[in-house]
Structure formats: C-alpha cells, structure tokens
C-alpha positions as CSV (number, residue, x, y, z in Angstrom):
1,X,-25.4,-1.4,-3.8
2,X,-22.3,0.6,-2.9
3,X,-18.8,-0.2,-3.7
4,X,-18.1,-1.3,-0.1
5,X,-21.1,-3.6,-0.1
6,X,-20.1,-5.1,-3.4
7,X,-16.5,-5.6,-2.2
8,X,-17.6,-7.3,1.0
9,X,-19.9,-9.6,-0.9
10,X,-17.0,-10.5,-3.3
11,X,-14.9,-11.3,-0.2
12,X,-17.5,-13.8,0.8
13,X,-18.1,-15.3,-2.7
14,X,-14.6,-15.2,-4.1
15,X,-12.2,-14.4,-1.3
16,X,-8.8,-15.4,-2.9
17,X,-9.6,-13.8,-6.3
18,X,-10.9,-10.6,-4.6
19,X,-7.8,-10.3,-2.3
20,X,-5.5,-11.1,-5.3
21,X,-7.0,-8.5,-7.5
22,X,-6.9,-5.9,-4.7
23,X,-3.2,-6.6,-4.1
24,X,-2.5,-6.5,-7.8
25,X,-4.2,-3.1,-8.3
26,X,-2.5,-1.7,-5.2
27,X,1.0,-2.9,-6.2
28,X,0.5,-1.6,-9.7
29,X,-0.7,1.8,-8.4
30,X,2.2,2.0,-6.0
31,X,4.7,1.3,-8.7
32,X,3.2,4.0,-10.9
33,X,3.4,6.4,-8.0
34,X,7.0,5.5,-7.4
35,X,8.0,5.9,-11.0
36,X,6.2,9.3,-11.3
37,X,8.0,10.5,-8.2
38,X,11.4,9.6,-9.6
39,X,10.9,10.1,-13.3
40,X,13.1,12.5,-15.2
41,X,12.1,15.2,-17.6
42,X,12.9,13.0,-20.6
43,X,11.9,9.6,-19.2
44,X,8.6,7.8,-19.4
45,X,6.7,5.3,-17.3
46,X,8.0,1.8,-17.6
47,X,4.7,-0.1,-18.0
48,X,6.5,-3.5,-18.0
49,X,7.8,-2.7,-14.6
50,X,4.3,-1.7,-13.4
51,X,2.9,-4.9,-14.9
52,X,5.5,-6.9,-13.2
53,X,4.6,-5.4,-9.8
54,X,0.8,-5.8,-10.4
55,X,1.4,-9.5,-11.3
56,X,3.4,-10.0,-8.1
57,X,0.4,-8.6,-6.1
58,X,-2.1,-10.6,-8.1
59,X,-0.4,-14.0,-8.3
60,X,1.9,-14.1,-5.3
61,X,1.0,-11.6,-2.6
62,X,-2.8,-11.8,-2.7
63,X,-3.0,-15.5,-2.2
64,X,-0.1,-15.4,0.4
65,X,-2.0,-12.8,2.4
66,X,-5.2,-14.8,2.3
67,X,-3.4,-17.9,3.6
68,X,-1.3,-16.0,6.1
69,X,-4.0,-13.9,7.8
70,X,-6.5,-16.9,7.9
71,X,-3.7,-19.1,9.4
72,X,-2.9,-16.5,12.1
73,X,-6.6,-16.0,12.7
74,X,-7.1,-19.7,13.3
75,X,-4.1,-20.4,15.5
76,X,-4.3,-17.1,17.4
77,X,-8.0,-16.1,17.3
78,X,-8.1,-13.5,20.0
79,X,-7.4,-9.8,19.6
80,X,-6.2,-9.0,23.1
81,X,-2.8,-7.3,23.5
82,X,-0.8,-10.4,24.1
83,X,-2.2,-12.2,21.1
84,X,-1.8,-9.1,18.9
85,X,1.9,-8.9,19.9
86,X,2.4,-12.6,19.2
87,X,0.9,-12.2,15.7
88,X,3.1,-9.1,15.1
89,X,6.3,-10.9,16.2
90,X,5.5,-14.1,14.2
91,X,4.8,-11.9,11.1
92,X,8.1,-9.9,11.5
93,X,10.1,-13.2,11.9
94,X,8.4,-15.3,9.1
95,X,6.0,-13.5,6.8
96,X,7.7,-10.2,6.2
97,X,11.2,-11.6,5.4
98,X,9.7,-14.4,3.2
99,X,7.6,-12.0,1.2
100,X,10.5,-9.5,0.8
101,X,12.9,-12.2,-0.3
102,X,10.4,-13.6,-2.8
103,X,9.7,-10.1,-4.1
104,X,13.4,-9.3,-4.7
105,X,14.0,-12.7,-6.3
106,X,10.9,-12.5,-8.5
107,X,11.7,-9.0,-9.7
108,X,15.4,-9.7,-10.3
109,X,14.6,-12.9,-12.2
110,X,12.1,-11.1,-14.5
111,X,14.7,-8.4,-15.1
112,X,17.0,-11.1,-16.5
113,X,19.4,-11.4,-13.6
114,X,21.3,-14.6,-13.1
115,X,21.1,-16.8,-10.0
116,X,24.4,-15.3,-8.9
117,X,23.2,-11.8,-9.4
118,X,20.0,-12.5,-7.5
119,X,22.0,-13.9,-4.6
120,X,24.2,-10.7,-4.6
121,X,21.1,-8.5,-4.8
122,X,19.6,-10.4,-1.8
123,X,22.9,-10.1,0.1
124,X,23.0,-6.3,-0.6
125,X,19.3,-5.3,-0.3
126,X,17.4,-7.8,1.9
127,X,18.8,-6.9,5.3
128,X,18.6,-3.1,4.8
129,X,15.0,-3.4,3.5
130,X,14.0,-5.6,6.4
131,X,15.6,-3.2,8.8
132,X,13.7,-0.3,7.2
133,X,10.6,-2.4,7.6
134,X,11.0,-2.6,11.3
135,X,10.4,1.1,11.5
136,X,7.1,0.8,9.5
137,X,5.5,-2.6,9.7
138,X,5.1,-3.2,13.5
139,X,2.8,-0.2,13.8
140,X,0.8,-1.3,10.7
141,X,0.6,-4.9,11.9
142,X,-0.5,-3.9,15.4
143,X,-3.4,-1.8,14.0
144,X,-4.3,-4.6,11.5
145,X,-4.2,-7.5,14.0
146,X,-5.8,-5.5,16.9
147,X,-8.7,-3.8,15.1
148,X,-9.4,-5.2,11.6
149,X,-11.5,-8.4,11.2
150,X,-9.5,-11.3,9.6
151,X,-11.4,-11.2,6.3
152,X,-10.4,-7.5,5.8
153,X,-6.8,-7.9,7.0
154,X,-5.3,-8.6,3.5
155,X,-6.9,-5.4,2.2
156,X,-5.6,-3.4,5.1
157,X,-2.1,-5.0,4.7
158,X,-2.2,-4.2,0.9
159,X,-3.3,-0.6,1.7
160,X,-0.3,-0.2,4.1
161,X,1.8,-1.9,1.4
162,X,1.0,1.0,-1.0
163,X,3.6,3.2,0.8
164,X,5.9,0.3,1.4
165,X,5.8,-0.8,-2.2
166,X,7.0,2.6,-3.3
167,X,10.1,2.0,-1.3
168,X,10.4,-1.7,-2.4
169,X,10.1,-0.9,-6.1
170,X,12.7,1.8,-5.6
171,X,15.0,-0.8,-4.0
172,X,14.2,-3.4,-6.6
173,X,15.0,-1.0,-9.4
174,X,18.6,-0.4,-8.2
175,X,21.3,-1.5,-10.5
176,X,22.4,-5.1,-10.5
177,X,24.5,-6.0,-7.5
178,X,28.0,-6.9,-8.4
179,X,29.7,-9.6,-6.4
180,X,32.9,-8.9,-4.6
C-alpha cells in the first residue's frame, strides 16, 4: 500500500485527526523554512516557535479546515463557476479573516503579550496581512473549490498554506506593537 492509499484510507477512518496532523506538520515545516530563510550566522532555530506553529495547525487549523470545507460542501455542493465564486467570496469574508485573527492572537498570547499588546498587534498587522492575502488566496481557493474533492480540500489548503505560513510566521515574529 502506497503512502497516498494509506493517507486516503486514514481520511476515511479518522478524518479530523488526519487533517489535523497534516496541518500541524505543514505549519511546523513552514515555520522551519521561514526561520532558515531569515536566520543569521550566529542564530539558531527557535524550536519553541516551530512547536507553537505546529500546535496551531494540529489543534486549531486542522479541525477548523475540516468543519469549514465540509460546511461549504454541504451548503454549496456544486463545482460550477458561480458556486466556486460564492465559496471563494464567503471564505475571503469569513474564514480567512477569522483564521488570521485567531493565528495572531494565539501566537501573541503564547509569546507572553498582554491583551492590550495583542489588540495593538491586531490593529497593526491584521489588515495588511489580509490585504496581502487577497493577492494569494483567491487563486488558491478557486483551484481548491473548483477542482479538489471536499475530503481533500483541507490538505490542499494546508499545502497552499505552506507558502502563506512562511509569510504569517514572519509577520507574527515582528516586535510587539506599541500603542500610540
């Protein structure tokens, strides 16, 4: 049995766990990649940060993807152009901003930032990140919703997230936001 056959079987047997582990591995790998791209000559990999990202994928994003893609598949089951664009727009309005806000809040909280600092970080970073996402995610989402079967959409989304997570972990690692 090949890896693909095994993965597809695991999606049938344990869908949430499989999607969660996939998201955790991808988020952890993306953070390692981001760190290795920006690491200085005398710096080392921050494994706590990588673990934080992997846990985000495992405990928050994986289950959220499972629920979100199954929900959209139920309420908008077709894959025609109109339905694909409806899914894309709904995702850009609700899912993307929610996941990004949760990501920044989760990460800042685990870095020891106060509620006020988290609010300033969201004020400073959320809108620019979402704006940047508008250049990336609609193309990814269109491909995912139009071509990929619902049970594989979380994996495709996590795969697209690899590049996006490099950007997100960079944004999340910026210095604390100072209130004006």
